[in-house]
N, C-alpha and C positions, 0 to 999 in steps of 0.2 A: 930387568927382572922379568921372568916369565911367570906371571900370576897364575895362569892355569896349571902349570906344572907344580908350583909351590902349593897351591890349593889342594891338588890331588894327593900330594905327600902328607899335608896336614890332615886331610880327611882320613888317611890310613892310620895315622897315629892318634886320632881323636877318640880312640877307644881305650879305656883304662887297662884292659888286659893286654892290648898291643904295646902300650907304654911299658908295662911291666916286662913283657917279652923282650923288648929292646934293652931294658936294664939287665935282664938275666944273661943275654948273649953279648952284652957290651964288654965284658972282661975276657972274651975269647970265644971261639967257636964252640957250640954245644950241639950234641945230638938231640934229635926231636924228643926222644924218651927222657933225656936229662932236663930239657926245658919243661916238659909236662909235669915233672915232680913238684914244680912251684905253683901248680894250679889245681883247681878242683873242677876240671872239665875233661871231656873225652878227647881222645886222639883225633877224631874227625874235626872237632872244634878247633884244636890246635892247628891242624892242617889248613883250615879255613883262614885263621888269623895269619899264618905264615905265608899263605898264598897272597893275601892282601898286602902284607909288608914287602914281599918279594916283587910283586907287580909294581909297587910304588917305587921300587929301586932302593929301598932302605936296607934290605937284607940280602946277603948272598947265600946261595944254596949249593951245596956240593955233595956228591955221593962217594962213599968209600965202602965198597962191597955192599952189604945190606943196610948200612947206616946212612942217614942223611944228616949232614952237618949244616948248621946255620950260623952265620956271623954277620956283624954289622958291615955294611958297605961304607967304608970310611969316606969315600968321595961324596956320596950322597949326604952323609952326616955333616960333612964340612959345608956342603952347599946349603943345607937347611939352616945351619948355624949362621953362616954368613948372610943369607938373605933375610932371616928374621932379625938379626942385629941391625942390618941396614934399614929394614922396614920400620922397626920400633925405635930407632935412634932419633934424637932431635937435631941432628946436624942438618944444615941446609945444603951441604954439598950434594949435588945430584939428586935433590929431592923433587918429586913429581910436582909438588905445589909451586916450585920455582920455575917450572916449565910452562905453566899456564898464565896467559896474559890476564892482567887485572884492569878492569874498566875504571873510569874516573870516579865512579861511585864506590869502588872498592869491591865490587862483586866479580868473582872470577867468571870469565867467559871462555867458552870452548874455542880452541884454536882452529 
């Protein structure tokens, strides 16, 4: 697991408006003006949020003439889903805690 990469993605979605943007575009690509209809903020604010989501790799951006379309990057969504499930599951397979040696006193020591 690349903790730095996952943390950067999670930072990008840690904003309630960005979470809602992801939900809005999750059912298919949307034009920026269509996304904006769901919010009470300006187009420059939407552009800022979309830039953050795009730079995190969560959103694809494409241009068709004068329109910009945004859609979910399915590979990135699958990556986040997989890594969070792995991180939050209680299975011991491939768990970081299993890779650290334990001293006789039961305190984990750095390898």
